C-alpha positions, 0 to 999 in steps of 0.5 A, a space after each residue: 719291681 716292688 710297687 713301692 719302687 715304681 717310677 713314672 719314667 718307667 711307664 712308657 717302656 712297660 706299656 710298649 712291652 705289653 703292647 708288643 706281647 699282646 700283639 704277638 700273642 694274638 698274631 695268629 688271630 685275625 685282629 684289627 689294629 690295636 687300640 691302646 688306652 693307657 693308665 695314669 703312671 702313678 696314683 691310679 689304683 683305688 683299692 689297696 690291701 696291706 698286712 699289718 706288722 706289729 713291732 713293739 709299740 710300732 705298727 707298719 703296713 707291709 707287703 711281701 716280695 713275690 720272689 723271696 716272700 720276705 715282708 717289707 714295710 710300706 710307708 708310701 704306695 705310688 700305685 694307690 691314689 693320693 687319698 689312700 696314701 694320705 689316709 694310710 699315714 693318718 690312720 696308722 698314727 691313730 692306731 699306734 696309740 690305741 691298744 684296743 684298736 690295734 690289738 690283734 689287727 692283721 690287715 687293712 683294706 682301702 677302697 677309695 673313689 675319684 669323688 674323694 670318699 674312702 672306706 677302710 676295713 680293719 681285719 682282726 684275729 679277735 672278737 670285736 666288742 663295745 670297747 672296740 666300737 667306742 675307741 674306733 668311733 673316736 678315731 673315725 671322728 678324728 679322721 673325718 676332720 680331714 677325710 670323707 671316710 668310713 670304717 668297717 671292723 671285721 673278725 670271724 663271723 663279725 662285721 661292724 659298720 660304724 656308719 656305712 659300708 660303701 662309697 659313692 663314686 662319680 664318673 664322668 663318661 662322655 660328658 655325662 655324670 654317673 653315680 655308682 654305689 661301691 660296697 666294701 669287700 665286693 668287686 669294683 674296677 681298681 683303676 677308675 680312669 681306665 675304667 672310664 676308657 673301657 666304658 666309653 669304648 663300649 659306648 662307642 662301638 654300640 652307639 648305633 646298635 639295634 634291639 636290646 642288650 644282654 650283659 653277663 657278669 654285670 657286677 654293680 652295673 658298671 657297664 650296663 648302667 651307662 650302656 642302657 642309653 644305647 639300647 631299647 632294653 637291657 637285661 643283665 645278670 650277676 651272681 653276687 647278692 651284694 653286687 645285685 643290691 648295689 646295681 639296683 641302687 645304681 639304676 635308681 640313682 642314675 634314673 635308668 628305666 630300661 634296665 633289669 638285673 637278675 641274680 643268676 650265673 651265666 650257666 643258670 641263664 643259659 639253662 633258663 634261656 633254653 627252657 631247661 630249668 625254671 627259676 623263681 628269680 625270673 618271676 615278673 621277667 619274660 625272656 621272650 620280651 627281650 630282642 637281644 642282638 648284642 651281648 656283653 660279657 666281662 667274665 672272671 680270669 677263667 673265661 667263659 664256660 663252653 655252654 656260655 660260649 655256645 650261647 653267645 655265639 648266637 648273638 649278632 654282636 659280642 662285646 667281650 671284656 677280658 682280664 685274661 688274654 689266655 682264656 680270651 684266646 681259647 674262647 675266640 677259637 670257638 667264636 671266630 667260627 661264627 664271628 669276625 673281630 672288628 675292634 680290638 683294644 688294650 686297657 692298662 688297668 694294672 700298670 707295671 704288672 704282666 696283667 692285661 685287660 682286653 676289649 674285643 668287639 665281634 660281629 656275626 659273619 
């Protein structure tokens, strides 16, 4: 099914299929009853990327059929938020009539928020000059009559920010409002409502936790910022400089005083913890000061490497958020020798696709 053909009445059926497939995939593992967190059936995505097709004097957002690889025009995009759909229409109208702004434009990326902010990235096969900046400023002024919008221009070795390159998201999590800086072209959870469910689930299972929390792959603090309330101290790691910078801002914005974030990969942290290497990035942080009994991991699709799996198996409690059930199963093959699964959840981050986000809570035997 093409995204442009998505119908809300198909959601329940596709959700039931996902539940059935996930249960079958984990039938050989000792998992408890599956907790299911559904998505909105339409307008659930806060990120969208489109190629641009130039057709004479006309411009179109296009996507490519996954089977035939043929392009098709996208005039409305039901998975994306209504804000993204509205901006798509208005922006394209303004670009069509502006030769400087439209020439060599080949892609548009949208990042929106529940707080109704949006940042748009325009990608070009040309060098962006002062004339481009001047024309885009005019377009931005026009769009700001209707939207809380920012525009970024990108070309080879160029990034032009007309005002700012981020949005500020506000999420209400268990009746408490959290603010998150989300930077253009960096990772964010695409489905904000399901993301709230994921965070609230993690808060629920860790509410009576003792000691401190270690989080690997923390991004901009999506989990660690709200989860800090459940722990004495939190130590989080992230490899992306951009995400670490955003996380530091989010710590300040949300008045969190017990969370430290260090720029490290999970592999580097394992080396530091085992005393195999010294890192200047750990200056001022004594790992021995942390009594981490719980670890949270939210790895990429490739899952956890062997050394990280062995390291987290030493912790009493493991919160494992997975975007790939196949690599999750592989990691569980090792972790189940030391832990049991006490909670198991499905988060439908990506409706109408085969992708499934899972949450597993493991406790030491």
